[in-house]
N, C-alpha and C positions, 0 to 999 in steps of 0.2 A: 460404461456409460451408462447415467442414469436418467429415463427419458420420462417427462412426463405424461398422461393422461388425458387425451381429449373429451372433452366432453357428451360432445357427438360429432357425427362424422361431419366434415366440412362441406360446402356445395359453391357453387361458382358467384351464390350472394356473399360466402361469408371472405369479411373485412381481413385485407392484408396486413392491418395492421394488430398487436395484441391487442385486445379489448377485455380484459376479466375484473372479478371482482374486486380486486387491488388496486385496480384501476381507474374505475368509476369515479362520477362524480357524487353521487350519493352514500361515496363514506361517511360514516359518524365524525361527527366532528369532536376532539379533545378539548375545548373551551368550553363545550355546552355539557361535556360528562363533569369538567371538574365543577362547572355552576352546581348541579345537582349536589355536590358532594361536599360542597362548601359549607352546607347547614349541619351536617352528619359528623358524629363522633366515628371515627375510624373502626369503632369495635363493633359500631351499627351497620355498616357500608356492606349493602347485599348487592348481588350481580343485577340486579331488574335496576340497581340504582344508574349505576356503570352504562348498562345498556340497554332498556327497554327495550320490553317484544317486539314495539312498533318501529324500532329501530333496526333489527336485526336485519344482518346480511344474510340469510338461512345457507351458511354455512362457517363450521363447527371452528375450526383453524383461525378464519380472520375474524372469528367473534373473541375468542380466546387473545389472538392479539391485540385484541383494542383493548380487553381488559388488561391484558399485565401492561400495555404502552400507559395507560392512564395511573394504574398504580405504581408505577415503577416512577412517573412523573411527578402523582404526589409524594412518593417518599424521597424524592430528590425535592423538594420543594421543603420537604421537612428537616431535610439534614441540612440541607443549605439555607434556609429564614436566617435572618438578621435579626438581632434583639431589637426590639420595639420600645423597652422600658430605659428610663435613662437612671437605675436603681441598680445597682449590681445582684443585689437576691432575686431582685424582681427578674432579670436575666440570664439569670442559671436557675427557675424554678421554670423559666419557659423555655429553653433549651435541655433541660431534663425531662420536659414534657415531649418537647419536638421530638427528641432522640427515644421517647416509648412509643410514640406516634410511629416512628418509621420501622421500630422493633413489630408490631404488631403488622404492619405492611407488608412488612417482608418476613416472616412467617405466612400471611395470608399467599402472598405470591409463590410461595415456597409448595403451599397446599396447593392452589392451583395448577399448578402444573405437573405435581406428583397425578392429581387426580384425572388430570386430560392424560395422562402415559398409563393409565391401566387399562387402557382399550389401545387394539392394531390401529398403527396410524400409516400412510404410505409417504414418501419419501417429499413429495413433492407439498404436502398436508404439514411436514415441519418445517419445510424452507417457506409455507406462506407465513408460518408464525413469527418467523424469524425476521423476516424481510419485509415483510406489509407496510405500507406510507401510509397514516395518517395525519391529515390537513390539522392544525392548531385551530386553526380560525376557517372565517369564512372566505376569506381573502386566500386559502390554499398557497402561500408564498414559502410557509414553512411549515416541514412534515416527521412526524417521529414516527421511529418504529425501533422494536425490539432489538433491533442489532446496535443501535446507537447508544442504547442504555449499556449493550454487555462490553463492546470497547471502549468505552468512557470508564468504564470498572463501577456506575452506578445502579446495577445490579446488585441483589445481593450475591456472597462470597458463593452459597453450597447452587447457585442457576451459575455462574458463571465455571465453574466445576465442574459440572453432570458430566456425566460421561456422556451421554447423549448430548447432549446443546456440542462437547469438541466434537464427537463424531458427526454432528453435522455439516459443521465447518470446515470437517478436515474432507469429506465426502463432496462438498462446496467447492471447496478448493482443486478438486479432480476431475470432478465432471459435472459443476457449474450446479447455482441456484434454482436448478427446474421447480415453475411453479406451475399450475393448470394453464390451459392455453388452448383459444380458438386456432393458432395456424396448422395446418397440412405438417401429417407426420414426417415425410421429404423435406420440409423447411425448418421441421424442430430439429430432426437430425443435421441440420447443415448449420446453423445456429448454433447447435450445443455443441459444436465445436471449440466454441471463442468462452474456454473455462477461464477461469483466475489464474489458476496456472501456467496456462499456456502461452496468455495473453502477459504474464510476467515475463518469463521465458522470453517472448520477443520486445518486448521492453529491455530487457539485463541483455539481450543479443547487439542491441543498437547501442546501450551503453558502451561495449566492448569495444564494440568501431567505433565511437563517439572517441574510447580513451585510448583507441591507437591513432587515429587520424591526429589528438592531441599529441601525444610521443612522438609520433612524427615528424611533427611540427619544431617540437624543441627541441631533437636531435636534429636533425635536419633545416633547420631555419631559412630562410632567403638569405644572399650573400648581397652584405649592404657594397653598393659599388661606393670607390675609394678617389674617383677623378671627376666624375661625371653623374653629380646629385640627380641629374633630371631622367635618369634610368631606373627609377628606383623599380623594382617589381610590384607590380599589382597584386590584388586578389584575386587568385587563379580557381580551381577546380578545387583543390584539396581545402583551401580555406575557403570555401564557398560552402562545402560538405559540413565543414567542421562551425560554424554558424550556422545552420538548417540543424545539424542535430542537439548545438545548444539552444536554438530558438526553441525549437520540440521542448524538451524537457526543460526550459522555462514554462512550458505553459500549460503541464501538471500545476495541480494544485501546490499552494504554495510551502516550502516546509525547510528544515537544514538543509536538504539534497538544494537549493534553487541556488546555494552560495556561489557554488562552482561554474555552472553555466553560467549565470551572471558575469562574470569575473573574461569568461573568455569572449563572451557577445560584446562588453564594454571595451576588450583590447582590441577589435577588429573596427568595432564600431568609431572608436577617438581615433583609428588611424587612417577611417577610408579618403582615399580610394586604393592605398597604398597596405604591405601587409608590415605587422608589428617587427622588429629586427630586433636581434640581441644588444642588451644598452637603452632597448627605450623601456619606460617605464610602462607599457603598457605590455611588452616582453614580459615582464615581472608578473604580471598579471596573470600570463599563461601561466607560469612556472608555479602561482601559490595556485591555481585551480587544479592542478596534475595531483599535489600531495590530498588537497581534500577532497577528491572523486576516491580517490584510491582507499582514503579511511572511510570514507561513505557509503562506498559497496561493501564492506566489513559492518555497517550499523541496524540494527533495524527497525530501517524504512525503506521501502518498495521503491525502485528495484535494489535488491541487493544477493550477495551471492549465500546469505544465510537460507532463504528460499530454498536454496536447489539441495538441502540436506532436510530430514524431518525435523519437524517443526518442534515438535515432544523433545526430541535431545538438544537441538541448536539455538532455539530462543532461549531456555532457562537458563542454558548455558553464558548469553547474552548478557543478559539479566546479572544473573551470578557476578562474571565481569566487570561491567559497571558498578557494583555491590565490592568490587575489591576479592571476587572471592573464586577460584577457577578448578577446573577437572583438566589434565594433562591431555587426554587424546582430546576433547575436542579443541584443546587450545592452541596445541599443531596445525590442525585442518582451518583451523581461524587465520592464524597470521601464514601459512605458507604459499598461501595466492600474491598476499604483498610482496613477501617476501621473493619469491619466484621470479614475477615481474621485476621488480625493484632491481634485483642482482643482476636477469638480463638486460633490461635498460642502463644500468652504470656499467656495464662491460663492455656493450657496444658503443657506448659515451665515449668510453676511453680506449675503442679503436683495436681494440681484439676479441678471443672469443668469452664466453661467458665463463669459462673454467676461470679465466685471470683471475677474477676475486679470492678465488680458494688459493690458487699460488702465491699469489702478491705479486704488488707493484714494482718491479726493479728500475725502472730506467722512466721515473717523469717525462726527462727532457724529451724522450721521444716521440710521446703525443702532445705535446705542448707544440713539436713543430709539425705533427698529420696535419695537414691543410683538410680534410673529410670528418675529421676528433666534433666533435659538439661541443656551445658555448662552453665557457665555464661556468655560466651563470647558471647551465642544465647539469652540468655536471656535480657541483656545489648541491644542487635541490635534490638530488635523486642519492647524494650522498648522507644527506641530512634524514631523508625519507629512511634509507636502508636502516642507518643506524636509529632511529627511535620507535623502527619494528623491534629491532634486535632488542632496544630496553624495555619495551612494553610486555613482548614476552618473556623475556629474563624474569621481570616484575611478577609475570602470572604465575609463572613457576613456583619463588619465592613463597608466593600466598598459599600457594595449593598446598605446600609440605606446613606449612603455618596455618592452615584455617582448620576449625571444628569439625569434626565427623558427623554427620546428620545420620538418624535414623532410617531404616527401610520405609520407605513410603509406598501408598497405594497406587499410585498413577507415576509414571516419568514426567509429568510438568513438576511434580514438586520432589524431587532429588535432593533440590539445593536447602529448598521451604517451601513452608505454603504460600507468606508473599511474594516471594521471585516465579510462582507456579500461577500464582495469580495475573502475574504483571505478563508473562510470556504468552500465557494464553490469549490476554488482551492485546497484544501485540500481532499475535496468530489472525485474531480477528475482524484488527482492523485491516492488515494484508488484504483476506479474501474480498474483505468490504470493497476494497479499492480498486479492487478489478473484479466486480461482483456483475458491473451493469453490462445489461443483456446486448447495448452494441457500441463497445468500447474502441476509440479509435489510441491504440498505443503508441507512443513515438518509436517514428517519426510523422507517421501517419496522422498525428492529432494536428500537425502542421497545413494536411489538407481538409480538414473538418474545419478547423477556428476557419480560415477565410469562405469556406466552400456552404458551411453549415452554420457557426456558432455567429460571422457577423449578420449574415440575411435573419437571423433567429431571433439578433438580440435588436435590429431593428426594426424588425417584423409588431418585435413586443411594443417597441418605442412608441409606434402608433397604432397601436392596439390589430395588431389585421392579424389574417386570420394564420396562428402556424402548422396547420395540418401539414400542408404541403410542401413543409420545410421537413417532417419531421418522418416524412415519409419520405423524404429523398435522401437523408440522413441512411434510412437504413437502406434504401438499393445501395447507396456510395460505401456505405457498411462491406454488403455483402460483394460488392466488386472488386474493393479494393483489401479490406481485410478477410475477408473472409476468404478466398482462397490461399492463402497463408496460412490461413487458421488449419484448414483443411489439410495442407501440404504435412506443415509439424505432425496432426491425428493420426495420417497415414505412417509419416516416418515414426513416430512414438509405437504404432502399432506393431509395426513391423519389429522394433528394437526387443519390444517386449514378445514377439511369437520367435525371432531368434533365440532369447536367451532362454526359455522354456525347452528348447529343444538339445 
């Protein structure tokens, strides 16, 4: 575990909240720096033009972080600037000049980073460079960090693929992105249990529980009464948990992963106060949601089973997969979770043991008359999922046999190609950043945070009220709810590692 070093011994007057240079209100503004550079040629830019001495933060790591953010932001503007001329030749010359300026800035960024690495630096100093946010303007509603350019592919390729950059993110994934802090040491150790890898595991475990509830519901749905329709089964404990988990995953940042929970939530909301029954359109939504979730946990979007493996091995493979090039051993590891799950669910829906799919179905009429068998819609959906997985696995093996052989690379990330390695690193950077918040509420704890913190915070900001006490309450709520879970997981992980070393 990597712990940050306190700058001084805490006393009774030490504030409970984290207040360091990366969070103070006197951080330099990106807009001011861009204004100073607007009249300068990129070849003539000096470090004092980006951050004058009187605006320096007296922290080398923070100053370098600001220099990098400004130069990366300027480089992005050069690369994405739209032509302003209405002449083809003038547009071409303007684009050529902008690309040249971007190349000069790229070289300047790489030189600045290499010069900083000539001296020894602590882990928290390197983390400060990557994660320090700087406001764009005086309103301070938008902030930029070095990691924002790394994960979006807006940084030079030499920086993204730099071994130390990858090591910083790997260390942050395991141990957290510790920076200098004034918190007492025991508080830092307690909060330090909330590493990105631990938070992701909690959220992935919640996803598996959610999938188990969803699979149980479509396998054993409520029985529709045939005599008295007024005795329809209302939403019970199982259905309430399913809705709670779906809501918790919808409260995460919107992504391709949001489609499945949205279908589940709509299925139950449209049937209130009753539960969806087989044959209803709402039950069809649940059948669509299950295969979506099964495939999504294999995609490079958090939470995903991919991040349980080594990122250097599995992420380039996934990028390689989507570019129609595969490796046989990762392919088997990639498809076996979904294949095993669907095989078991299909066998159970047919009313026999999981070995049934390997021995064959001899008498389908016996299962049609089984009162405990799953609905026909469920059987059909599971069978289609299984066929699709087998199809993709067969295609992957075929593509492996016909794919070109790449030469040896210096890094495992680039075993397939340099571009795939870059995309794999960016995917890993995004995953680390998604779970790197100091006090993060993973699903389903984010439902509690939504009603206890986010709604009051929104109302306070709406009426221009002080939000300090709300932020302080958020920390106490995290330490009382999520903190014990992270502490327990850390103890279990350490015990497992100790047992493995014996």
